C-alpha positions as CSV (number, residue, x, y, z in Angstrom):
1,X,0.0,0.0,0.0
2,X,1.3,3.5,-0.8
3,X,1.2,6.5,1.5
4,X,-1.4,8.3,-0.7
5,X,-4.7,6.5,-0.7
6,X,-8.3,7.1,-1.6
7,X,-10.9,6.2,1.0
8,X,-14.5,5.4,0.5
9,X,-16.7,5.0,3.5
10,X,-20.4,4.0,3.1
11,X,-22.7,3.8,6.1
12,X,-26.2,2.6,6.5
13,X,-28.4,3.1,9.6
14,X,-31.5,1.0,9.5
15,X,-34.5,1.9,11.6
16,X,-33.7,5.7,11.2
17,X,-35.5,8.2,9.0
18,X,-34.2,6.6,5.8
19,X,-32.5,3.5,4.6
20,X,-30.3,5.6,2.3
21,X,-26.6,5.0,2.7
22,X,-24.3,7.9,3.5
23,X,-21.1,7.9,1.4
24,X,-17.8,9.8,1.6
25,X,-14.9,9.5,-0.9
26,X,-11.8,11.4,0.0
27,X,-8.0,11.4,-0.2
28,X,-6.2,10.1,2.9
29,X,-2.8,9.2,4.2
30,X,-1.9,5.6,5.0
31,X,0.9,4.1,7.1
32,X,1.5,0.8,9.0
33,X,2.9,0.7,12.5
34,X,3.1,-2.3,14.9
35,X,1.1,-4.5,12.5
36,X,-1.8,-2.0,12.4
37,X,-3.0,-0.1,9.4
38,X,-3.6,3.6,9.9
39,X,-5.7,5.8,7.6
40,X,-5.8,9.5,8.4
41,X,-8.1,12.0,6.7
42,X,-9.9,15.3,7.3
43,X,-13.7,15.9,6.9
44,X,-14.2,19.4,5.8
45,X,-16.1,21.9,8.0
46,X,-19.8,21.9,7.5
47,X,-22.1,24.8,8.3
48,X,-21.6,25.9,11.9
49,X,-19.0,23.2,12.7
50,X,-15.2,22.9,12.4
51,X,-13.3,20.3,10.4
52,X,-12.9,16.9,11.9
53,X,-9.6,15.0,11.8
54,X,-10.1,11.2,11.6
55,X,-7.9,8.3,12.2
56,X,-9.0,4.7,11.4
57,X,-6.8,2.0,13.0
58,X,-7.3,-1.5,11.6
59,X,-5.9,-4.6,13.2
60,X,-6.8,-8.3,12.9
61,X,-9.9,-8.3,15.1
62,X,-10.4,-4.6,15.9
63,X,-11.1,-1.4,14.2
64,X,-10.8,2.0,16.0
65,X,-12.4,5.2,14.6
66,X,-11.0,8.3,16.3
67,X,-12.3,11.8,15.6
68,X,-10.9,15.1,16.8
69,X,-12.2,18.6,16.0
70,X,-15.9,19.6,15.7
71,X,-16.7,16.1,17.1
72,X,-14.5,14.1,19.4
73,X,-14.9,10.4,20.0
74,X,-13.0,7.1,20.0
75,X,-15.2,4.3,18.8
76,X,-13.9,0.7,19.2
77,X,-15.3,-2.1,17.1
78,X,-14.5,-5.7,18.2
79,X,-16.6,-8.7,17.2
80,X,-19.2,-9.8,19.8
81,X,-18.3,-7.0,22.2
82,X,-20.1,-3.8,23.2
83,X,-17.8,-0.8,23.6
84,X,-19.0,2.5,25.1
85,X,-17.5,5.9,24.4
86,X,-18.3,9.6,24.8
87,X,-19.2,11.5,21.7
88,X,-18.5,15.2,22.2
89,X,-20.4,17.4,19.8
90,X,-20.9,21.2,19.7
91,X,-24.4,20.8,21.1
92,X,-23.5,18.4,23.9
93,X,-22.1,15.0,24.9
94,X,-23.6,11.7,24.1
95,X,-22.8,8.2,25.4
96,X,-22.4,6.0,22.4
97,X,-22.5,2.2,22.6
98,X,-21.5,0.0,19.7
99,X,-22.2,-3.7,19.9
100,X,-20.2,-5.2,17.1
101,X,-21.8,-8.1,15.4
102,X,-19.3,-8.8,12.7
103,X,-16.1,-7.5,11.1
104,X,-15.0,-8.6,7.6
105,X,-11.5,-7.6,6.5
106,X,-9.9,-8.2,3.2
107,X,-6.3,-7.1,2.8
108,X,-4.6,-7.0,-0.6
109,X,-1.3,-5.5,-1.8
110,X,-2.9,-2.2,-2.9
111,X,-6.2,-2.2,-1.0
112,X,-8.0,-2.9,2.2
113,X,-11.7,-3.6,2.4
114,X,-13.5,-3.7,5.7
115,X,-17.2,-4.1,6.7
116,X,-18.5,-3.7,10.2
117,X,-22.1,-4.7,11.3
118,X,-23.1,-3.3,14.6
119,X,-26.0,-2.1,16.8
120,X,-25.8,1.5,17.9
121,X,-27.0,2.8,21.2
122,X,-27.2,6.4,22.3
123,X,-27.5,7.1,26.0
124,X,-28.3,3.4,26.7
125,X,-31.1,3.3,24.1
126,X,-31.0,1.2,21.0
127,X,-31.1,3.6,18.0
128,X,-30.3,1.6,14.9
129,X,-28.7,-1.5,13.3
130,X,-25.8,-0.2,11.3
131,X,-23.3,-1.2,8.7
132,X,-20.1,0.6,7.6
133,X,-18.1,-0.4,4.6
134,X,-14.6,1.0,4.1
135,X,-12.6,0.7,0.8
136,X,-9.0,1.9,1.0
137,X,-7.0,1.9,-2.3
138,X,-3.5,3.1,-3.2
139,X,-4.0,6.2,-5.4
140,X,-1.7,4.7,-8.0
141,X,-3.9,1.6,-8.4
142,X,-7.3,3.1,-7.3
143,X,-10.5,2.3,-9.1
144,X,-12.2,5.0,-7.0
145,X,-12.5,8.6,-8.3
146,X,-12.9,11.8,-6.3
């Protein structure tokens, strides 16, 4: 994998207003340290909020999503475990629980694909069954387009 990558994240939250997926395609930086893949990217500021710096850390049976900026959180996804974290937003703090049902990981020379199925809780209340798909590709070999 090269340092310069393209990242596609697709998310679906069932049982919420819409079953329409949310999708982001962006440039990101990639590196590997201590047998963990790191993908670092910035979400641009949206109306009334500052930009968010994101780090995705992928290891064999765990994926961490760390956000700093307009929203701060550290979500941990581990199969068959519930992890709780604080989600700091400009309008207040939320307690987020993610009960990971499954993680699928496919690592290739120039790409990584990951899929996470999980149940989302906010302040101890089940909100939605969710799925996140991540597609990370070396820019030099990417089939993704910005």
